[in-house]
C-alpha positions in Angstrom: -91.5 108.7 32.2 -95.0 108.1 33.4 -96.0 108.0 37.0 -99.2 106.8 38.8 -98.7 105.8 42.4 -95.9 104.6 44.7 -93.9 101.8 43.0 -91.5 101.7 40.1 -91.3 99.9 36.7 -87.9 100.1 34.9 -87.8 99.5 31.2 -85.5 100.1 28.3 -82.0 100.8 29.4 -79.1 102.6 27.8 -75.6 100.9 28.1 -72.6 102.8 29.3 -70.1 100.5 27.5 -67.0 101.7 29.2 -67.9 100.4 32.6 -70.8 98.0 32.0 -73.4 100.4 33.5 -76.7 101.7 32.2 -79.1 104.4 33.2 -82.9 103.9 33.2 -84.8 105.7 30.6 -88.3 104.8 31.7 -89.8 104.6 35.1 -93.4 103.9 36.0 -94.7 104.2 39.5 -97.6 101.9 40.0 -99.6 100.3 42.9 -96.9 100.4 45.6 -94.7 98.0 43.6 -91.1 98.6 42.5 -90.5 96.7 39.3 -86.9 95.7 38.7 -85.4 94.4 35.5 -84.7 90.7 35.9 -81.0 90.1 36.1 -80.3 93.8 36.6 -78.6 95.1 39.7 -80.2 98.4 40.3 -78.5 101.4 41.9 -80.7 104.3 42.5 -79.1 107.7 42.8 -81.4 110.0 44.7 -84.8 111.2 43.7 -86.4 114.1 41.9 -89.2 114.5 44.3 -89.8 118.1 45.5 -91.3 116.8 48.7 -88.0 116.3 50.4 -86.8 119.8 49.8 -88.6 121.4 52.8 -88.1 125.1 53.3 -90.5 125.6 56.2 -90.5 122.9 58.9 -93.7 124.1 60.3 -95.6 123.1 57.2 -95.3 120.0 55.1 -97.6 118.8 52.4 -98.0 115.4 50.8 -96.1 115.4 47.5 -97.7 114.8 44.2 -97.0 111.2 43.3 -96.0 112.4 39.8 -92.6 113.6 41.3 -91.4 110.3 42.8 -88.0 109.0 41.9 -87.5 110.7 38.5 -84.0 109.4 37.9 -82.3 106.1 38.5 -78.8 104.8 37.6 -78.6 101.0 37.0 -75.7 98.7 37.2 -76.3 96.0 34.6 -75.3 92.4 34.5 -77.7 91.4 31.7 -80.9 93.0 30.5 -84.0 90.8 30.0 -87.4 90.6 31.6 -88.8 92.6 34.4 -90.0 91.6 37.9 -92.0 93.5 40.4 -91.3 94.2 44.1 -94.3 94.8 46.3 -92.9 97.4 48.8 -96.1 97.5 50.8 -95.4 101.2 51.5 -98.6 103.0 52.5 -97.6 106.3 51.0 -95.4 108.0 48.4 -91.9 106.5 47.9 -89.2 109.1 48.0 -86.0 107.2 47.4 -84.8 103.7 46.5 -81.1 102.7 46.8 -79.2 99.6 46.1 -76.0 98.8 48.0 -72.6 98.5 46.3 -73.1 94.9 45.2 -76.7 95.2 44.3 -77.8 92.6 46.8 -79.8 94.9 49.1 -82.5 97.3 48.1 -83.7 100.0 50.5 -86.7 102.2 50.1 -88.2 105.0 52.1 -91.5 106.8 52.1 -93.8 109.3 53.6 -95.2 106.5 55.7 -92.1 107.1 57.9 -90.8 103.6 57.1 -87.6 102.2 55.6 -87.8 98.8 54.0 -84.9 96.6 53.1 -85.1 93.8 50.5 -82.8 91.0 49.4 -82.1 91.1 45.7 -81.2 87.9 43.9 -79.1 87.7 40.7 -82.2 86.6 38.8 -84.1 89.7 39.9 -86.2 88.0 42.6 -86.6 90.1 45.8 -87.5 89.2 49.3 -88.4 91.5 52.2 -85.8 91.4 54.9 -86.6 94.2 57.3 -88.8 97.2 58.1 -86.9 99.9 59.9 -89.0 102.1 62.3 -87.4 105.1 63.9 -88.4 108.3 62.1 -91.4 110.5 63.1 -91.9 112.0 59.7 -91.5 111.4 55.9 -88.1 109.9 55.1 -86.6 111.8 52.2 -83.3 110.1 51.3 -81.1 107.1 51.9 -77.4 106.3 51.4 -75.5 103.1 51.7 -71.9 103.0 53.0 -69.2 101.2 51.1 -69.3 97.4 51.9 -65.9 97.6 53.7 -68.0 99.2 56.5 -70.3 96.2 56.7 -73.9 97.0 56.0 -74.5 100.6 57.1 -77.5 102.5 55.8 -78.2 106.2 56.5 -81.5 108.0 56.4 -82.6 111.6 56.5 -86.1 112.8 57.4 -88.5 115.6 57.9 -88.3 114.9 61.6 -84.9 116.6 61.7 -83.1 113.3 62.4 -80.3 111.4 60.7 -80.2 107.7 61.6 -77.5 105.3 60.8 -78.7 101.7 60.6 -76.5 98.6 60.8 -77.1 95.0 59.7 -75.5 92.3 61.8 -76.2 88.6 61.4 -79.4 89.4 59.5 -80.8 91.8 62.1 -81.1 95.5 61.6 -80.7 98.0 64.4 -79.9 101.7 65.0 -76.2 102.3 65.2 -76.4 106.0 65.7 -79.0 108.8 65.8 -78.1 112.4 65.2 -80.5 115.1 66.4 -78.3 118.1 65.8 -80.5 119.8 63.2 -83.4 122.2 63.8 -85.3 121.5 60.5 -85.8 118.8 57.9 -82.8 116.8 56.8 -83.1 117.0 53.0 -80.1 114.9 51.9 -77.6 112.4 53.2 -74.4 111.1 51.5 -71.6 108.7 52.6 -68.1 109.7 51.5 -66.0 107.7 49.2 -64.4 104.9 51.3 -60.9 106.3 50.8 -61.9 109.3 53.0 -63.0 107.1 55.9 -66.4 106.4 57.3 -68.0 109.8 57.1 -71.6 110.8 56.5 -72.7 114.3 55.3 -76.2 115.6 55.9 -77.8 118.7 54.5 -80.7 120.4 56.2 -83.4 123.1 55.7 -81.9 124.8 58.8 -79.1 126.1 56.5 -76.5 123.9 58.2 -74.5 120.8 57.1 -73.4 118.1 59.4 -70.5 115.7 59.1 -70.6 112.5 61.1 -67.3 110.7 61.3 -66.7 107.4 63.0 -63.7 107.1 65.3 -62.5 103.5 65.4 -60.4 104.1 68.5 -63.4 105.2 70.6 -66.1 103.5 68.5 -68.0 106.8 68.6 -69.5 109.0 65.9 -68.1 112.5 66.1 -70.2 115.4 64.7 -69.0 118.6 63.2 -71.0 121.2 61.5 -70.9 124.0 58.9 -73.2 126.8 60.2 -75.3 128.8 57.7 -73.9 127.0 54.7 -76.8 128.4 52.6 -79.3 131.0 53.5 -82.9 129.6 53.5 -81.8 126.0 53.5 -79.5 123.4 52.0 -81.2 121.1 49.4 -78.4 118.8 48.2 -74.9 117.6 48.9 -72.4 115.5 46.9 -68.8 114.3 47.7 -65.8 115.0 45.4 -64.1 111.8 44.2 -60.9 110.7 45.9 -58.1 112.4 44.0 -54.7 112.9 45.7 -52.7 115.9 44.5 -49.2 115.5 43.1 -47.6 115.8 46.6 -49.9 113.0 47.8 -52.0 115.3 49.9 -55.7 114.5 50.0 -58.2 117.2 50.6 -61.8 116.2 51.2 -64.4 118.3 49.4 -68.1 118.5 49.0 -70.4 120.5 46.8 -73.8 121.8 48.0 -76.8 123.5 46.5 -79.3 125.7 48.4 -82.3 128.1 48.3 -79.9 131.0 48.0 -79.5 130.2 44.3 -75.9 129.3 44.9 -73.6 126.2 44.4 -70.8 126.1 47.0 -67.7 124.0 47.2 -66.3 123.2 50.6 -62.9 122.0 51.5 -61.7 120.5 54.8 -58.3 121.5 56.2 -56.7 121.6 59.6 -59.0 124.4 60.7 -62.2 122.6 59.6 -64.5 123.1 56.7 -64.3 126.3 54.7 -66.0 127.6 51.6 -63.5 127.3 48.8 -65.7 128.6 46.0 -69.1 130.1 45.4 -70.6 129.4 42.0 -73.3 131.7 40.9 -75.2 131.0 37.7 -78.6 129.9 38.8 -81.6 132.3 38.9 -83.6 130.4 41.5 -83.4 127.6 44.1 -80.7 125.0 43.4 -82.4 121.7 43.8 -79.6 119.2 43.2 -75.8 118.9 42.7 -73.7 115.9 41.7 -69.9 115.8 41.5 -68.7 113.5 38.7 -67.4 110.4 40.4 -64.2 110.2 38.4 -61.5 112.6 37.4 -60.5 112.6 33.7 -57.2 114.2 32.8 -57.3 116.2 36.1 -60.7 117.7 35.1 -63.4 117.9 37.7 -67.1 118.4 36.6 -70.1 119.3 38.8 -73.6 119.1 37.5 -76.3 121.3 39.1 -80.0 121.9 38.4 -82.7 124.1 39.8 -86.0 125.8 39.9 -84.8 128.1 37.2 -85.1 125.2 34.7 -81.4 125.2 34.0 -79.0 122.3 34.1 -75.4 123.5 34.3 -72.0 121.8 34.0 -69.2 123.3 36.0 -65.7 122.4 34.8 -62.4 122.8 36.5 -59.0 121.8 35.0 -57.0 122.4 38.2 -58.8 121.8 41.4 -56.2 123.6 43.4 -56.6 126.8 41.4 -60.4 126.6 41.7 -61.3 128.2 38.4 -64.7 126.8 37.6 -66.3 127.5 34.2 -70.1 127.1 33.8 -71.7 125.7 30.7 -75.5 125.6 30.3 -76.3 122.1 29.4 -80.0 122.6 28.8 -83.0 124.9 29.8 -86.1 122.8 30.3 -89.7 123.8 30.1 -90.2 123.2 33.8 -88.2 123.1 37.0 -85.4 120.5 37.2 -85.1 118.4 40.3 -82.3 115.9 39.9 -79.0 115.2 38.3 -77.0 112.0 38.6 -73.9 110.4 37.0 -73.2 106.9 35.7 -70.4 105.2 37.7 -67.8 106.0 35.1 -69.0 109.6 34.7 -69.7 109.5 30.9 -73.5 109.6 31.2 -75.5 112.3 33.0 -79.2 112.0 33.7 -81.4 115.0 34.3 -85.0 114.9 35.4 -87.6 117.4 36.6 -91.2 118.2 37.2 -92.3 116.9 33.8 -91.3 113.4 35.0 -89.1 112.8 32.0 -85.5 111.6 32.2 -83.0 113.1 29.7 -79.7 111.4 29.2 -76.5 113.2 28.1 -73.4 111.4 27.0 -69.9 112.7 26.6 -68.3 111.9 23.2 -64.6 111.5 22.4 -64.3 115.2 21.7 -65.5 115.9 25.3 -68.8 117.3 24.0 -72.0 116.5 25.7 -74.8 115.2 23.5 -78.4 114.4 24.3 -79.3 110.7 23.7 -82.1 110.8 21.2 -85.6 109.7 22.1 -85.6 106.7 19.9 -82.6 105.4 21.9 -84.0 106.3 25.3 -87.7 105.5 25.1 
């Protein structure tokens, strides 16, 4: 992947035949434009930028544009030409996310702005809104499931989480959470089966859960204190998976600057650390829980400053026996891991601005997709 400024150009996609999904294999950032493949519905899953992982809230530096949006997951309808979206952002773009149906594209930047675009089936895009509310770089975005009608969350260096809502074509703040004391590095809406819940991970070492109460029409905040020493960098929800007795336990996985991956479970007493996974030798930069469960097996991907990408496998979530497997050791730090929607393709990206795709074969072995297929 080559990078030059603050836009994106998507080329050459790899199909995930089981579920009609593809993952991008090339991304060029150029002249404040985001180029979308015509007739592709694009779903971005986070970014690989180091700039959103702020350890010291007293100091923040402009990120090198070579680390913008290193990995994207695309939902495909039909692959053909490319079109270009002029985002008009005035600084580095940190994240770009499509909603569930691929009809809205949201971008965020160090210029403190969030921009929303209408995406047509033929790839044409039209600006819809410019959301102003943050006082610092906006690191990450997350769309809620469409059953919750146009909600978008943002996390920023200004320590705030903002939930935006679209109603009759107009965007406004629905809720603003100011409960963190440092940069909010990551935000993630829960699977819709869990209810309307947003998780936020912060450099202040804490995790917030914002849950909407329909009876009172209020957002209720709870918090995990000191989830990771020195800050939390990433958070990902476990897929909805009822146990044999029908009990559903909500879980998340987090990664932090303490070199640890932690699994948290909610019960009647709140959130508790169910398991601490220790295999990284430096900051854990990203975690991603595979969005589907195959034959009762859960898989978590993690990557970090130690250049390692690790797969954690568990065959019985209630027993909590997680076995690590080193997927790869790169030449530089790894910043981002993301899954295809059906969980058979994993993308890994890092400071070299390259995207490596891994695919699971029928023997449950992970194989790197060769360069001639992915370039």
